[in-house]
C-alpha positions as a LaTeX table, in Angstrom:
\begin{tabular}{lrrr}
\hline
Residue & $x$ (\AA) & $y$ (\AA) & $z$ (\AA) \\
\hline
Unk1 & $-31.05$ & 68.28 & 104.00 \\
Unk2 & $-28.83$ & 70.12 & 101.52 \\
Unk3 & $-29.88$ & 70.98 & 97.98 \\
Unk4 & $-26.85$ & 71.10 & 95.68 \\
Unk5 & $-27.37$ & 73.36 & 92.66 \\
Unk6 & $-24.97$ & 72.85 & 89.70 \\
Unk7 & $-25.03$ & 74.71 & 87.54 \\
Unk8 & $-8.30$ & 62.16 & 48.37 \\
Unk9 & $-5.74$ & 61.28 & 46.12 \\
Unk10 & $-6.26$ & 58.30 & 43.80 \\
Unk11 & $-4.05$ & 55.29 & 44.44 \\
Unk12 & $-2.62$ & 53.44 & 41.41 \\
Unk13 & $-3.49$ & 49.79 & 40.99 \\
Unk14 & $-2.90$ & 47.00 & 38.52 \\
Unk15 & $-5.52$ & 44.80 & 36.94 \\
Unk16 & $-6.24$ & 41.74 & 39.05 \\
Unk17 & $-4.59$ & 38.60 & 37.75 \\
Unk18 & $-6.21$ & 35.19 & 38.00 \\
Unk19 & $-3.30$ & 34.15 & 40.20 \\
Unk20 & $-4.00$ & 36.99 & 42.64 \\
Unk21 & $-7.74$ & 36.34 & 42.69 \\
Unk22 & $-7.12$ & 32.71 & 43.54 \\
Unk23 & $-4.56$ & 33.51 & 46.23 \\
Unk24 & $-6.74$ & 36.14 & 47.85 \\
Unk25 & $-9.67$ & 33.76 & 47.95 \\
Unk26 & $-7.57$ & 31.13 & 49.67 \\
Unk27 & $-5.50$ & 33.37 & 51.85 \\
Unk28 & $-7.98$ & 35.70 & 53.50 \\
Unk29 & $-10.12$ & 38.77 & 53.14 \\
Unk30 & $-7.62$ & 41.37 & 52.05 \\
Unk31 & $-9.81$ & 44.46 & 52.47 \\
Unk32 & $-8.67$ & 45.48 & 49.03 \\
Unk33 & $-9.86$ & 48.98 & 48.25 \\
Unk34 & $-8.51$ & 48.65 & 44.74 \\
Unk35 & $-10.54$ & 51.06 & 42.71 \\
Unk36 & $-9.98$ & 54.79 & 42.32 \\
Unk37 & $-11.35$ & 57.30 & 44.78 \\
Unk38 & $-12.25$ & 60.01 & 42.31 \\
Unk39 & $-15.85$ & 59.91 & 43.55 \\
Unk40 & $-14.85$ & 60.34 & 47.19 \\
Unk41 & $-16.06$ & 63.55 & 48.79 \\
Unk42 & $-14.86$ & 65.16 & 51.99 \\
Unk43 & $-14.22$ & 63.34 & 55.26 \\
Unk44 & $-17.88$ & 63.52 & 56.22 \\
Unk45 & $-19.05$ & 61.18 & 53.45 \\
Unk46 & $-21.40$ & 58.57 & 54.87 \\
Unk47 & $-19.69$ & 55.25 & 55.45 \\
Unk48 & $-22.24$ & 53.27 & 53.42 \\
Unk49 & $-21.49$ & 55.40 & 50.35 \\
Unk50 & $-17.78$ & 55.27 & 51.09 \\
Unk51 & $-17.85$ & 51.48 & 51.14 \\
Unk52 & $-19.97$ & 51.15 & 47.99 \\
Unk53 & $-17.78$ & 53.57 & 46.04 \\
Unk54 & $-14.46$ & 52.06 & 47.00 \\
Unk55 & $-14.80$ & 48.57 & 48.44 \\
Unk56 & $-17.83$ & 46.90 & 46.90 \\
Unk57 & $-16.24$ & 46.22 & 43.52 \\
Unk58 & $-13.90$ & 43.73 & 45.15 \\
Unk59 & $-15.60$ & 42.63 & 48.34 \\
Unk60 & $-19.18$ & 42.78 & 47.11 \\
Unk61 & $-22.01$ & 45.23 & 47.68 \\
Unk62 & $-23.06$ & 43.23 & 50.76 \\
Unk63 & $-19.50$ & 42.36 & 51.86 \\
Unk64 & $-19.98$ & 38.75 & 50.76 \\
Unk65 & $-17.05$ & 38.72 & 48.32 \\
Unk66 & $-16.35$ & 39.11 & 44.64 \\
Unk67 & $-12.90$ & 39.48 & 43.11 \\
Unk68 & $-11.57$ & 39.46 & 46.66 \\
Unk69 & $-12.77$ & 37.39 & 49.56 \\
Unk70 & $-15.80$ & 37.94 & 51.76 \\
Unk71 & $-15.52$ & 40.24 & 54.76 \\
Unk72 & $-18.21$ & 38.25 & 56.58 \\
Unk73 & $-16.23$ & 35.09 & 57.23 \\
Unk74 & $-13.43$ & 34.59 & 59.75 \\
Unk75 & $-10.52$ & 34.48 & 57.30 \\
Unk76 & $-8.15$ & 37.34 & 57.99 \\
Unk77 & $-4.59$ & 38.27 & 57.20 \\
Unk78 & $-4.15$ & 38.90 & 60.90 \\
Unk79 & $-6.80$ & 38.60 & 63.60 \\
Unk80 & $-9.68$ & 40.70 & 62.27 \\
Unk81 & $-9.48$ & 43.10 & 65.20 \\
Unk82 & $-10.30$ & 46.79 & 64.66 \\
Unk83 & $-6.61$ & 47.61 & 65.09 \\
Unk84 & $-5.44$ & 45.11 & 62.46 \\
Unk85 & $-8.18$ & 46.09 & 59.99 \\
Unk86 & $-7.19$ & 49.71 & 60.36 \\
Unk87 & $-3.54$ & 48.86 & 59.75 \\
Unk88 & $-4.27$ & 46.79 & 56.64 \\
Unk89 & $-6.39$ & 49.50 & 55.07 \\
Unk90 & $-3.80$ & 52.16 & 55.85 \\
Unk91 & $-0.63$ & 50.25 & 54.98 \\
Unk92 & $-1.93$ & 47.69 & 52.51 \\
Unk93 & $-0.76$ & 44.12 & 51.94 \\
Unk94 & 1.59 & 44.13 & 48.98 \\
Unk95 & 1.83 & 40.33 & 48.79 \\
Unk96 & $-1.88$ & 40.18 & 48.02 \\
Unk97 & $-2.09$ & 43.19 & 45.75 \\
Unk98 & $-3.60$ & 45.41 & 48.43 \\
Unk99 & $-2.32$ & 48.99 & 48.12 \\
Unk100 & $-1.86$ & 51.34 & 51.02 \\
Unk101 & $-4.63$ & 53.90 & 51.32 \\
Unk102 & $-3.32$ & 56.14 & 54.05 \\
Unk103 & $-2.78$ & 59.00 & 51.62 \\
Unk104 & $-6.17$ & 58.54 & 49.95 \\
Unk105 & $-8.42$ & 57.94 & 52.93 \\
Unk106 & $-8.45$ & 60.05 & 56.05 \\
Unk107 & $-7.98$ & 58.41 & 59.42 \\
Unk108 & $-11.60$ & 59.26 & 60.20 \\
Unk109 & $-12.82$ & 57.54 & 57.02 \\
Unk110 & $-10.75$ & 54.44 & 57.75 \\
Unk111 & $-12.14$ & 54.31 & 61.28 \\
Unk112 & $-15.69$ & 54.53 & 59.91 \\
Unk113 & $-15.04$ & 51.70 & 57.47 \\
Unk114 & $-13.75$ & 49.47 & 60.25 \\
Unk115 & $-16.89$ & 50.14 & 62.29 \\
Unk116 & $-19.09$ & 49.47 & 59.28 \\
Unk117 & $-17.41$ & 46.15 & 58.49 \\
Unk118 & $-17.84$ & 45.00 & 62.08 \\
Unk119 & $-21.49$ & 46.07 & 62.10 \\
Unk120 & $-22.28$ & 44.01 & 59.02 \\
Unk121 & $-20.37$ & 41.00 & 60.32 \\
Unk122 & $-22.24$ & 41.09 & 63.60 \\
Unk123 & $-25.63$ & 41.33 & 61.92 \\
Unk124 & $-24.92$ & 38.20 & 59.89 \\
Unk125 & $-23.61$ & 36.30 & 62.90 \\
Unk126 & $-26.61$ & 37.26 & 65.04 \\
Unk127 & $-29.06$ & 36.19 & 62.36 \\
Unk128 & $-27.33$ & 32.83 & 62.01 \\
Unk129 & $-27.37$ & 32.21 & 65.77 \\
Unk130 & $-31.05$ & 32.96 & 66.40 \\
Unk131 & $-32.76$ & 30.20 & 68.34 \\
Unk132 & $-36.31$ & 29.67 & 69.55 \\
Unk133 & $-37.29$ & 33.09 & 70.86 \\
Unk134 & $-40.44$ & 31.67 & 72.47 \\
Unk135 & $-38.83$ & 28.85 & 74.43 \\
Unk136 & $-39.52$ & 28.99 & 78.16 \\
Unk137 & $-36.56$ & 26.81 & 79.09 \\
Unk138 & $-33.08$ & 27.78 & 77.94 \\
Unk139 & $-29.69$ & 26.11 & 78.27 \\
Unk140 & $-26.84$ & 28.62 & 78.14 \\
Unk141 & $-23.32$ & 28.94 & 79.53 \\
Unk142 & $-23.53$ & 26.03 & 81.94 \\
Unk143 & $-27.09$ & 26.49 & 83.21 \\
Unk144 & $-30.57$ & 25.38 & 82.21 \\
Unk145 & $-33.12$ & 27.90 & 83.41 \\
Unk146 & $-36.72$ & 28.97 & 83.04 \\
Unk147 & $-37.94$ & 32.33 & 81.75 \\
Unk148 & $-41.11$ & 33.64 & 83.34 \\
Unk149 & $-42.97$ & 36.87 & 82.68 \\
Unk150 & $-43.80$ & 38.30 & 86.10 \\
Unk151 & $-45.48$ & 41.54 & 85.10 \\
Unk152 & $-46.49$ & 43.53 & 82.03 \\
Unk153 & $-46.86$ & 47.30 & 82.49 \\
Unk154 & $-48.84$ & 49.62 & 80.25 \\
Unk155 & $-45.81$ & 51.73 & 79.31 \\
Unk156 & $-41.99$ & 51.61 & 79.23 \\
Unk157 & $-40.33$ & 50.57 & 82.48 \\
Unk158 & $-36.90$ & 52.04 & 83.23 \\
Unk159 & $-35.58$ & 50.53 & 86.46 \\
Unk160 & $-36.42$ & 48.12 & 89.24 \\
Unk161 & $-35.41$ & 47.93 & 92.89 \\
Unk162 & $-35.92$ & 45.04 & 95.32 \\
Unk163 & $-37.50$ & 45.74 & 98.69 \\
Unk164 & $-36.52$ & 43.77 & 101.81 \\
Unk165 & $-39.79$ & 41.78 & 101.75 \\
Unk166 & $-39.06$ & 40.56 & 98.19 \\
Unk167 & $-41.53$ & 42.85 & 96.46 \\
Unk168 & $-40.29$ & 45.36 & 93.90 \\
Unk169 & $-40.55$ & 49.01 & 93.01 \\
Unk170 & $-40.41$ & 49.71 & 89.27 \\
Unk171 & $-40.17$ & 53.11 & 87.62 \\
Unk172 & $-42.29$ & 53.72 & 84.56 \\
Unk173 & $-40.84$ & 56.40 & 82.32 \\
Unk174 & $-44.17$ & 58.17 & 82.02 \\
Unk175 & $-43.89$ & 59.14 & 85.70 \\
Unk176 & $-45.50$ & 56.26 & 87.57 \\
Unk177 & $-43.88$ & 54.23 & 90.36 \\
Unk178 & $-45.23$ & 50.68 & 90.54 \\
Unk179 & $-45.19$ & 48.42 & 93.59 \\
Unk180 & $-45.10$ & 44.82 & 92.34 \\
Unk181 & $-45.38$ & 41.66 & 94.43 \\
Unk182 & $-42.86$ & 38.81 & 94.36 \\
Unk183 & $-45.23$ & 36.89 & 92.08 \\
Unk184 & $-45.68$ & 39.85 & 89.74 \\
Unk185 & $-49.06$ & 41.28 & 90.66 \\
Unk186 & $-49.44$ & 45.05 & 90.79 \\
Unk187 & $-49.93$ & 45.94 & 94.44 \\
Unk188 & $-50.45$ & 49.63 & 93.75 \\
Unk189 & $-49.09$ & 52.76 & 92.12 \\
Unk190 & $-47.34$ & 55.16 & 94.47 \\
Unk191 & $-49.12$ & 58.51 & 94.72 \\
Unk192 & $-47.83$ & 62.06 & 95.12 \\
Unk193 & $-44.61$ & 61.77 & 93.12 \\
Unk194 & $-42.82$ & 65.01 & 92.11 \\
Unk195 & $-43.66$ & 66.68 & 88.80 \\
Unk196 & $-41.88$ & 64.60 & 86.16 \\
Unk197 & $-41.12$ & 65.81 & 82.64 \\
Unk198 & $-41.67$ & 62.98 & 80.19 \\
Unk199 & $-39.73$ & 64.16 & 77.16 \\
Unk200 & $-38.07$ & 61.80 & 74.68 \\
Unk201 & $-35.64$ & 59.70 & 76.68 \\
Unk202 & $-36.47$ & 61.62 & 79.84 \\
Unk203 & $-39.02$ & 60.84 & 82.52 \\
Unk204 & $-38.95$ & 58.84 & 85.73 \\
Unk205 & $-35.64$ & 57.00 & 85.52 \\
Unk206 & $-33.60$ & 55.20 & 88.17 \\
Unk207 & $-34.53$ & 54.08 & 91.67 \\
Unk208 & $-32.20$ & 53.00 & 94.48 \\
Unk209 & $-32.61$ & 52.27 & 98.18 \\
Unk210 & $-30.39$ & 53.90 & 100.79 \\
Unk211 & $-27.94$ & 51.34 & 102.26 \\
Unk212 & $-29.70$ & 51.82 & 105.62 \\
Unk213 & $-33.18$ & 51.71 & 104.11 \\
Unk214 & $-34.43$ & 49.33 & 106.79 \\
Unk215 & $-33.73$ & 52.06 & 109.37 \\
Unk216 & $-34.32$ & 55.35 & 107.54 \\
Unk217 & $-36.66$ & 54.39 & 104.67 \\
Unk218 & $-34.96$ & 56.67 & 102.12 \\
Unk219 & $-35.57$ & 55.90 & 98.44 \\
Unk220 & $-33.61$ & 57.76 & 95.74 \\
Unk221 & $-34.96$ & 58.66 & 92.31 \\
Unk222 & $-33.55$ & 60.25 & 89.18 \\
Unk223 & $-36.07$ & 62.04 & 87.01 \\
Unk224 & $-36.38$ & 64.62 & 84.27 \\
Unk225 & $-37.71$ & 67.97 & 85.40 \\
Unk226 & $-38.83$ & 71.14 & 83.62 \\
Unk227 & $-40.06$ & 74.56 & 84.73 \\
Unk228 & $-41.72$ & 75.56 & 81.47 \\
Unk229 & $-42.46$ & 72.25 & 79.74 \\
Unk230 & $-39.99$ & 73.12 & 76.98 \\
Unk231 & $-36.58$ & 72.98 & 78.62 \\
Unk232 & $-35.43$ & 70.66 & 81.35 \\
Unk233 & $-32.75$ & 68.60 & 83.01 \\
Unk234 & $-32.22$ & 65.70 & 85.42 \\
Unk235 & $-32.78$ & 65.87 & 89.16 \\
Unk236 & $-31.81$ & 63.49 & 91.93 \\
Unk237 & $-34.25$ & 63.26 & 94.81 \\
Unk238 & $-34.99$ & 61.19 & 97.85 \\
Unk239 & $-38.20$ & 60.47 & 99.70 \\
Unk240 & $-40.10$ & 57.78 & 101.53 \\
Unk241 & $-43.18$ & 55.72 & 100.75 \\
Unk242 & $-45.83$ & 55.65 & 103.46 \\
Unk243 & $-49.34$ & 54.32 & 102.97 \\
Unk244 & $-48.73$ & 54.08 & 99.23 \\
Unk245 & $-47.79$ & 57.76 & 99.10 \\
Unk246 & $-44.46$ & 59.46 & 98.34 \\
Unk247 & $-43.61$ & 61.66 & 101.33 \\
Unk248 & $-40.67$ & 63.64 & 102.73 \\
Unk249 & $-39.56$ & 64.60 & 99.23 \\
Unk250 & $-36.15$ & 66.30 & 98.94 \\
Unk251 & $-34.34$ & 67.25 & 95.72 \\
Unk252 & $-30.67$ & 66.78 & 96.55 \\
Unk253 & $-29.27$ & 67.56 & 93.09 \\
Unk254 & $-30.65$ & 70.47 & 91.10 \\
Unk255 & $-28.84$ & 72.20 & 88.23 \\
Unk256 & $-28.91$ & 75.89 & 87.46 \\
Unk257 & $-31.27$ & 77.22 & 84.80 \\
Unk258 & $-28.53$ & 77.64 & 82.21 \\
Unk259 & $-28.05$ & 73.88 & 82.16 \\
Unk260 & $-31.67$ & 73.32 & 81.09 \\
Unk261 & $-32.19$ & 72.40 & 77.45 \\
Unk262 & $-34.96$ & 71.34 & 75.09 \\
Unk263 & $-32.98$ & 68.24 & 74.12 \\
Unk264 & $-34.87$ & 64.96 & 74.31 \\
Unk265 & $-31.69$ & 62.90 & 74.68 \\
Unk266 & $-29.09$ & 61.60 & 77.09 \\
Unk267 & $-30.52$ & 62.27 & 80.54 \\
Unk268 & $-28.51$ & 59.50 & 82.21 \\
Unk269 & $-28.77$ & 58.43 & 85.01 \\
Unk270 & $-28.17$ & 55.48 & 87.35 \\
Unk271 & $-27.64$ & 55.87 & 91.08 \\
Unk272 & $-25.43$ & 53.77 & 93.39 \\
Unk273 & $-24.12$ & 54.04 & 96.92 \\
Unk274 & $-20.52$ & 53.32 & 97.86 \\
Unk275 & $-18.91$ & 53.85 & 101.26 \\
Unk276 & $-21.76$ & 56.09 & 102.34 \\
Unk277 & $-21.66$ & 58.38 & 99.30 \\
Unk278 & $-24.20$ & 58.57 & 96.49 \\
Unk279 & $-22.88$ & 58.47 & 92.90 \\
Unk280 & $-24.87$ & 59.12 & 89.74 \\
Unk281 & $-24.20$ & 59.73 & 86.06 \\
Unk282 & $-25.47$ & 62.65 & 84.00 \\
Unk283 & $-25.72$ & 62.45 & 80.18 \\
Unk284 & $-24.31$ & 65.04 & 77.79 \\
Unk285 & $-27.90$ & 65.93 & 76.71 \\
Unk286 & $-26.77$ & 65.70 & 73.08 \\
Unk287 & $-24.34$ & 68.60 & 73.48 \\
Unk288 & $-20.99$ & 66.89 & 72.97 \\
Unk289 & $-18.52$ & 69.62 & 73.98 \\
Unk290 & $-20.31$ & 70.10 & 77.29 \\
Unk291 & $-19.00$ & 66.74 & 78.49 \\
Unk292 & $-15.59$ & 68.44 & 78.83 \\
Unk293 & $-16.97$ & 71.71 & 80.23 \\
Unk294 & $-16.42$ & 71.64 & 83.99 \\
Unk295 & $-18.97$ & 74.42 & 84.56 \\
Unk296 & $-21.83$ & 72.23 & 83.29 \\
Unk297 & $-23.22$ & 68.97 & 84.70 \\
Unk298 & $-23.46$ & 67.36 & 81.26 \\
Unk299 & $-21.43$ & 64.20 & 80.72 \\
Unk300 & $-20.27$ & 63.86 & 84.32 \\
Unk301 & $-20.44$ & 61.47 & 87.25 \\
Unk302 & $-21.21$ & 63.14 & 90.60 \\
Unk303 & $-20.44$ & 62.16 & 94.18 \\
Unk304 & $-22.41$ & 63.61 & 97.09 \\
Unk305 & $-23.26$ & 62.84 & 100.66 \\
Unk306 & $-26.59$ & 61.09 & 100.99 \\
Unk307 & $-28.34$ & 64.38 & 101.81 \\
Unk308 & $-26.83$ & 66.35 & 98.92 \\
Unk309 & $-23.89$ & 67.93 & 100.72 \\
Unk310 & $-20.61$ & 68.03 & 98.75 \\
Unk311 & $-17.74$ & 65.94 & 100.16 \\
Unk312 & $-14.70$ & 68.07 & 100.88 \\
Unk313 & $-12.35$ & 65.56 & 99.20 \\
Unk314 & $-14.09$ & 65.66 & 95.82 \\
Unk315 & $-11.43$ & 66.10 & 93.12 \\
Unk316 & $-12.48$ & 69.47 & 91.65 \\
Unk317 & $-13.40$ & 71.36 & 94.80 \\
Unk318 & $-10.59$ & 73.88 & 94.31 \\
Unk319 & $-10.85$ & 74.23 & 90.53 \\
Unk320 & $-12.27$ & 77.56 & 89.41 \\
Unk321 & $-15.51$ & 77.31 & 87.41 \\
Unk322 & $-15.77$ & 73.55 & 88.08 \\
Unk323 & $-18.91$ & 72.16 & 89.70 \\
Unk324 & $-17.71$ & 70.85 & 93.04 \\
Unk325 & $-19.84$ & 67.70 & 92.97 \\
Unk326 & $-18.07$ & 66.31 & 89.90 \\
Unk327 & $-16.26$ & 63.00 & 90.41 \\
Unk328 & $-15.36$ & 62.18 & 86.77 \\
Unk329 & $-15.85$ & 63.78 & 83.34 \\
Unk330 & $-16.07$ & 62.98 & 79.63 \\
Unk331 & $-19.12$ & 60.71 & 79.58 \\
Unk332 & $-21.69$ & 60.51 & 76.79 \\
Unk333 & $-24.80$ & 58.82 & 78.17 \\
Unk334 & $-24.38$ & 56.69 & 81.31 \\
Unk335 & $-26.99$ & 53.93 & 81.39 \\
Unk336 & $-25.79$ & 51.46 & 84.00 \\
Unk337 & $-23.84$ & 51.64 & 87.24 \\
Unk338 & $-22.96$ & 49.01 & 89.85 \\
Unk339 & $-20.60$ & 48.54 & 92.77 \\
Unk340 & $-18.64$ & 45.30 & 92.42 \\
Unk341 & $-19.30$ & 43.36 & 95.66 \\
Unk342 & $-15.84$ & 41.76 & 95.90 \\
Unk343 & $-13.80$ & 44.93 & 95.36 \\
Unk344 & $-15.97$ & 48.01 & 95.82 \\
Unk345 & $-15.10$ & 49.23 & 92.31 \\
Unk346 & $-17.75$ & 51.32 & 90.61 \\
Unk347 & $-18.44$ & 50.09 & 87.08 \\
Unk348 & $-20.47$ & 52.12 & 84.62 \\
Unk349 & $-21.95$ & 51.28 & 81.22 \\
Unk350 & $-22.30$ & 54.05 & 78.69 \\
Unk351 & $-24.00$ & 54.48 & 75.33 \\
Unk352 & $-21.57$ & 55.34 & 72.59 \\
Unk353 & $-22.66$ & 56.80 & 69.27 \\
Unk354 & $-22.83$ & 54.33 & 66.36 \\
Unk355 & $-20.26$ & 51.89 & 67.68 \\
Unk356 & $-18.29$ & 52.54 & 70.82 \\
Unk357 & $-20.59$ & 51.51 & 73.68 \\
Unk358 & $-18.37$ & 51.24 & 76.76 \\
Unk359 & $-18.01$ & 49.77 & 80.21 \\
Unk360 & $-15.68$ & 51.69 & 82.51 \\
Unk361 & $-14.37$ & 51.64 & 86.05 \\
Unk362 & $-15.06$ & 55.08 & 87.53 \\
Unk363 & $-12.05$ & 56.69 & 89.23 \\
Unk364 & $-11.73$ & 59.93 & 91.14 \\
Unk365 & $-10.99$ & 62.88 & 88.84 \\
Unk366 & $-10.65$ & 60.74 & 85.70 \\
Unk367 & $-11.52$ & 61.93 & 82.18 \\
Unk368 & $-13.23$ & 59.29 & 80.01 \\
Unk369 & $-12.66$ & 61.21 & 76.81 \\
Unk370 & $-16.02$ & 61.92 & 75.17 \\
Unk371 & $-16.18$ & 63.46 & 72.60 \\
Unk372 & $-12.40$ & 63.85 & 72.08 \\
Unk373 & $-11.89$ & 60.10 & 71.81 \\
Unk374 & $-14.42$ & 57.44 & 70.87 \\
Unk375 & $-14.60$ & 54.03 & 69.20 \\
Unk376 & $-17.76$ & 55.06 & 67.35 \\
Unk377 & $-19.00$ & 57.30 & 64.57 \\
Unk378 & $-22.11$ & 59.40 & 63.95 \\
Unk379 & $-25.44$ & 57.62 & 63.56 \\
Unk380 & $-25.65$ & 58.82 & 59.96 \\
Unk381 & $-22.42$ & 57.03 & 59.11 \\
Unk382 & $-20.12$ & 60.04 & 59.08 \\
Unk383 & $-16.95$ & 60.15 & 61.19 \\
Unk384 & $-16.57$ & 61.85 & 64.56 \\
Unk385 & $-12.83$ & 61.44 & 65.02 \\
Unk386 & $-10.13$ & 58.90 & 64.34 \\
Unk387 & $-8.83$ & 59.26 & 67.89 \\
Unk388 & $-9.56$ & 56.28 & 70.12 \\
Unk389 & $-7.03$ & 57.18 & 72.79 \\
Unk390 & $-5.25$ & 60.24 & 74.11 \\
Unk391 & $-2.88$ & 60.92 & 76.96 \\
Unk392 & $-4.73$ & 61.85 & 80.12 \\
Unk393 & $-7.95$ & 60.12 & 79.05 \\
Unk394 & $-9.17$ & 56.74 & 80.23 \\
Unk395 & $-9.62$ & 53.73 & 78.00 \\
Unk396 & $-12.81$ & 51.68 & 78.39 \\
Unk397 & $-12.42$ & 48.28 & 80.02 \\
Unk398 & $-14.45$ & 46.92 & 77.12 \\
Unk399 & $-16.18$ & 48.50 & 74.14 \\
Unk400 & $-18.75$ & 47.17 & 71.70 \\
Unk401 & $-18.55$ & 47.67 & 67.93 \\
Unk402 & $-21.27$ & 47.57 & 66.78 \\
Unk403 & $-23.12$ & 49.15 & 69.67 \\
Unk404 & $-25.48$ & 46.97 & 71.68 \\
Unk405 & $-27.22$ & 49.96 & 73.34 \\
Unk406 & $-25.73$ & 48.80 & 76.62 \\
Unk407 & $-27.97$ & 49.57 & 79.59 \\
Unk408 & $-28.34$ & 48.14 & 83.10 \\
Unk409 & $-25.51$ & 46.11 & 84.64 \\
Unk410 & $-25.16$ & 44.05 & 87.80 \\
Unk411 & $-22.70$ & 41.58 & 89.29 \\
Unk412 & $-24.13$ & 38.17 & 89.96 \\
Unk413 & $-23.67$ & 37.42 & 93.66 \\
Unk414 & $-26.44$ & 34.86 & 94.16 \\
Unk415 & $-26.27$ & 31.08 & 94.55 \\
Unk416 & $-28.75$ & 29.98 & 91.89 \\
Unk417 & $-26.42$ & 30.36 & 88.87 \\
Unk418 & $-23.17$ & 29.05 & 90.30 \\
Unk419 & $-21.24$ & 29.20 & 87.00 \\
Unk420 & $-21.86$ & 32.95 & 86.80 \\
Unk421 & $-20.86$ & 33.86 & 90.34 \\
Unk422 & $-18.84$ & 37.09 & 90.45 \\
Unk423 & $-19.41$ & 37.87 & 86.77 \\
Unk424 & $-21.13$ & 40.92 & 85.32 \\
Unk425 & $-24.60$ & 40.74 & 83.81 \\
Unk426 & $-25.06$ & 43.28 & 81.01 \\
Unk427 & $-28.30$ & 44.23 & 79.30 \\
Unk428 & $-28.43$ & 45.36 & 75.68 \\
Unk429 & $-31.42$ & 47.23 & 74.31 \\
Unk430 & $-30.64$ & 47.64 & 70.63 \\
Unk431 & $-29.26$ & 44.14 & 70.29 \\
Unk432 & $-31.76$ & 42.60 & 72.74 \\
Unk433 & $-29.18$ & 40.50 & 74.56 \\
Unk434 & $-28.24$ & 39.56 & 78.09 \\
Unk435 & $-24.48$ & 39.21 & 78.14 \\
Unk436 & $-22.06$ & 37.83 & 80.72 \\
Unk437 & $-18.72$ & 39.56 & 81.21 \\
Unk438 & $-15.90$ & 37.79 & 83.01 \\
Unk439 & $-13.70$ & 40.32 & 84.78 \\
Unk440 & $-10.35$ & 40.07 & 86.49 \\
Unk441 & $-9.46$ & 43.16 & 88.45 \\
Unk442 & $-10.24$ & 46.01 & 86.08 \\
Unk443 & $-9.91$ & 43.86 & 82.95 \\
Unk444 & $-12.77$ & 42.33 & 80.97 \\
Unk445 & $-11.45$ & 38.93 & 79.91 \\
Unk446 & $-14.46$ & 37.41 & 78.17 \\
Unk447 & $-17.83$ & 38.48 & 76.76 \\
Unk448 & $-20.50$ & 35.81 & 76.25 \\
Unk449 & $-24.18$ & 35.80 & 75.39 \\
Unk450 & $-26.70$ & 34.28 & 77.82 \\
Unk451 & $-29.95$ & 35.18 & 76.13 \\
Unk452 & $-31.17$ & 37.05 & 73.07 \\
Unk453 & $-34.30$ & 38.33 & 71.36 \\
Unk454 & $-36.53$ & 38.60 & 74.44 \\
Unk455 & $-36.98$ & 42.37 & 74.27 \\
Unk456 & $-34.92$ & 45.50 & 74.81 \\
Unk457 & $-33.18$ & 44.85 & 78.13 \\
Unk458 & $-33.15$ & 48.11 & 80.09 \\
Unk459 & $-32.31$ & 46.91 & 83.59 \\
Unk460 & $-30.75$ & 43.83 & 85.20 \\
Unk461 & $-30.80$ & 42.88 & 88.86 \\
Unk462 & $-30.41$ & 39.90 & 91.16 \\
Unk463 & $-33.20$ & 38.96 & 93.56 \\
Unk464 & $-32.54$ & 37.79 & 97.10 \\
Unk465 & $-33.13$ & 34.15 & 96.11 \\
Unk466 & $-30.53$ & 34.40 & 93.32 \\
Unk467 & $-32.99$ & 34.70 & 90.42 \\
Unk468 & $-32.15$ & 37.22 & 87.69 \\
Unk469 & $-34.75$ & 39.91 & 87.05 \\
Unk470 & $-34.83$ & 41.71 & 83.71 \\
Unk471 & $-36.72$ & 44.88 & 82.82 \\
Unk472 & $-37.38$ & 44.75 & 79.08 \\
Unk473 & $-39.44$ & 46.64 & 76.53 \\
Unk474 & $-41.57$ & 44.72 & 74.05 \\
Unk475 & $-43.86$ & 46.62 & 71.65 \\
Unk476 & $-43.70$ & 49.75 & 73.80 \\
Unk477 & $-44.64$ & 48.03 & 77.05 \\
Unk478 & $-42.45$ & 47.22 & 80.03 \\
Unk479 & $-42.08$ & 43.56 & 80.97 \\
Unk480 & $-40.52$ & 42.15 & 84.12 \\
Unk481 & $-38.91$ & 38.78 & 83.41 \\
Unk482 & $-37.56$ & 36.27 & 85.93 \\
Unk483 & $-34.76$ & 33.81 & 85.09 \\
Unk484 & $-34.49$ & 30.93 & 87.54 \\
Unk485 & $-33.24$ & 27.34 & 87.61 \\
\hline
\end{tabular}
């Protein structure tokens, strides 16, 4: 066994004529920021205040319309995409009396407004589409299926893994590993786990079986660890379960002390195996620049041999001051990872800030841009950057604005839901949705909603019989749900 240690100017405008008001109502939402920007502060003004000061007079305080049309309907000068909204705000629409604001609003402010508009639109649409959240039989996207609660834990569950006999191992963030039967009863709690630091978003996190588990019995865990109870980081370990006890424990990924932090955020970290190697994501721990710092593990995906040794063909082996286990860089907070069965591609879901959740295909040596590029803004409504792309940095295969708090992902490869075969199941925590992504190669062609408002979906997996198993949080407790036809 090898332990790897890693270290504004005002724009002129004319009074609105009755003719213009009528035409804008009929034509589309013009995004008319007609009124002066004398009250606008620096680029870090919160987007809510920015909208109220400069947009609400025309489009309404709640975006529902006024002198200009509503921003909550589907009437647009173009297609309503983030790119077209950005262009209209910047360049204006002279035929509809919309001035160009590129000299009055910064690119960062415009980007924040576009995110804000999309957030409000999505909230309205979600509220209008709410169905019976207690129904036990659902018809969605070509299938009618039942929803069954298999198990309710006493704390937040983080991940679930299926054992060969059909039973399940579920990690509880407070440091407990639960063995659950196929019918949902608690068989036992595994004893003798390593010391786990439950701190904010950290605790006992992911669990994955070795591809040859039936022969070697190895189980892999990611967990938060601390030496002093104040500062900590994420570790990757493996061990075996014998007689309900965790044995043969080995930490195969340990970071140097300087990477420890008191941050309660962004620990990562999912684990997958591909072609005999183990891959896992590591969050930026709330320290944005560190995601681009090759000497730190923050914001990276790692690739190791199953015992922690570093593969000689890793992309940064020869780079001075770079951690040799790094496979890719520029990640914010990886929350899902899966190997596509048909292609072997590694897909990863990642929490963005406010807006900008992503799903990516992970490539050797690639830079995914955080925090240099992002489709989101700060949680408090202030901008991060206007840059959404840059040479040498990867674009997401799909991004969500507003954020859905994207979490666990899996490809459906069972036979129970035939219409979903080969498509990606995506869990959303903040938005409480199970989504279905249709992919073609490395493109995401369609995003649809299967289920909503059944709890914060943390993990998604497919059982051996083709049923879909969800790990959700409801009122602070972990629930294991089973979807089956």
